[in-house]
C-alpha positions in Angstrom: 0.1 0.3 0.0 1.7 3.1 -1.3 0.0 6.1 0.9 0.1 10.2 -0.8 -0.3 12.8 1.2 -0.6 16.0 -0.2 -1.0 18.0 2.9 -0.1 17.6 6.8 -2.8 15.7 8.4 -3.4 15.1 12.9 -1.0 12.3 14.3 -3.3 10.0 15.0 -4.2 10.0 11.3 -1.4 9.4 9.8 -1.0 6.1 13.3 -3.8 4.9 11.9 -2.8 5.8 8.7 0.7 3.8 9.5 -1.0 0.7 11.0 -2.7 -0.6 7.6 0.2 0.0 5.6 1.8 -2.3 7.9 -0.4 -4.6 8.2 -0.7 -4.5 3.9 3.3 -4.8 3.6 3.6 -7.8 5.5 2.1 -9.1 1.8 3.1 -6.5 -0.3 7.0 -6.0 -1.6 6.3 -1.7 -1.4 9.0 0.1 0.1 8.8 1.2 3.5 6.6 4.1 4.1 8.8 7.7 5.0 7.2 10.2 8.3 8.7 13.9 8.4 8.4 16.0 11.0 8.9 19.7 11.3 7.9 22.3 12.7 6.2 25.8 10.8 6.9 29.6 11.7 4.6 29.8 14.4 6.1 26.4 16.1 3.0 24.0 15.1 4.2 20.3 14.6 3.8 18.7 11.3 3.8 15.3 10.6 3.7 13.7 6.1 5.1 11.7 3.9 6.6 14.5 1.5 9.9 15.7 2.2 8.8 19.4 3.3 11.3 22.9 2.4 13.8 23.7 4.8 16.8 22.2 6.1 15.0 21.8 10.0 13.1 18.3 9.1 13.4 14.4 11.5 12.3 12.0 9.1 10.5 9.6 12.2 11.0 6.1 12.0 7.7 4.2 13.4 8.5 0.7 12.9 10.6 1.2 16.0 10.3 -2.1 18.3 7.7 -0.4 21.3 10.3 0.1 24.2 11.0 -2.8 26.6 8.2 -2.9 28.7 8.6 -1.4 32.2 9.9 -2.3 35.1 8.2 -3.0 38.3 7.7 0.4 40.1 10.0 -1.8 43.4 12.6 -2.9 40.9 12.8 0.9 39.5 12.5 3.1 43.1 15.7 -0.1 44.4 17.7 0.9 41.0 17.7 4.2 41.7 18.6 4.0 45.3 20.6 1.6 44.9 22.6 0.9 41.1 24.0 -2.5 41.3 27.2 -2.8 39.1 29.6 -6.0 38.4 33.0 -5.7 37.8 34.4 -8.6 35.2 37.6 -9.8 34.0 38.0 -11.8 31.1 40.4 -15.0 33.4 36.7 -15.1 35.5 33.9 -16.8 32.8 32.6 -19.5 35.3 32.4 -17.7 38.0 31.7 -13.7 35.8 28.7 -15.8 33.5 27.1 -17.5 36.5 26.9 -14.1 38.4 25.5 -12.2 35.5 22.9 -15.2 35.2 21.8 -15.0 38.9 21.3 -11.0 38.4 19.2 -11.4 35.1 17.3 -14.6 36.5 16.1 -12.3 39.7 15.3 -9.1 37.0 18.3 -6.9 38.3 19.3 -4.1 36.1 23.1 -4.3 36.3 25.7 -2.3 34.9 29.0 -4.6 33.9 32.3 -3.0 34.3 35.6 -5.6 32.5 38.7 -4.9 33.7 40.8 -5.3 30.6 44.1 -2.9 30.9 46.1 -2.1 33.4 45.0 0.7 34.4 40.7 -0.3 34.9 42.9 -3.0 37.1 44.9 -0.4 38.9 41.7 1.6 39.8 40.0 -1.5 40.7 43.0 -2.5 43.2 43.3 1.5 44.6 39.2 0.8 44.7 38.3 -2.6 46.3 41.9 -3.3 47.8 44.5 -5.5 46.3 43.6 -8.8 47.4 39.8 -8.7 45.7 38.7 -11.2 44.1 36.6 -11.3 40.6 33.8 -10.5 40.6 32.5 -8.0 42.4 29.2 -7.0 42.5 28.0 -3.2 44.3 24.8 -2.8 45.3 25.0 1.2 46.6 28.0 1.9 48.3 28.2 -1.3 49.7 30.6 -3.9 47.9 30.9 -7.5 47.7 33.9 -8.8 46.8 34.4 -12.4 45.0 30.1 -13.8 44.0 28.7 -15.5 46.8 25.1 -16.5 46.2 23.4 -15.7 49.4 25.4 -12.8 50.3 24.3 -11.8 46.8 20.9 -12.3 47.2 20.7 -11.0 50.9 22.5 -7.8 50.2 19.7 -7.4 47.1 16.6 -8.2 49.4 17.9 -5.3 50.9 18.4 -3.0 48.8 14.5 -4.0 48.2 15.3 -5.9 44.9 12.5 -8.7 44.2 13.0 -12.2 44.3 11.5 -14.2 40.9 
């Protein structure tokens, strides 16, 4: 299905037309619909499939996947108050894989810091001590050296992360 709009139309209608186009595109090989967004001199926003004159035009991709399901409030709150960071290294394959799986299995959003360079190692040792063993988990300001599932679980519980 190919749409040709000669004038700008409201976004709701545009989305409905896009949905119809998406269904039609599943059975045809028409090229994808290009949508453009721009503001006029009066500050009104317009959408069209025709490229408008002017340089302040934004291409809108309506075919992106919808955003991931929102995390539960308690997880978002815990993540905001007590962010989780896991420190890993290439010589920690099995334990680090298990640690990542544990966090993912609980639905804990986390940041991974890979210790790769001599500078990374120096910074790691300065922060966690020269005897620190990877992986290291930080939950807010609390550091847990080495992977120990019960200790990690207790700390995540205290921080308010849900058990799955």
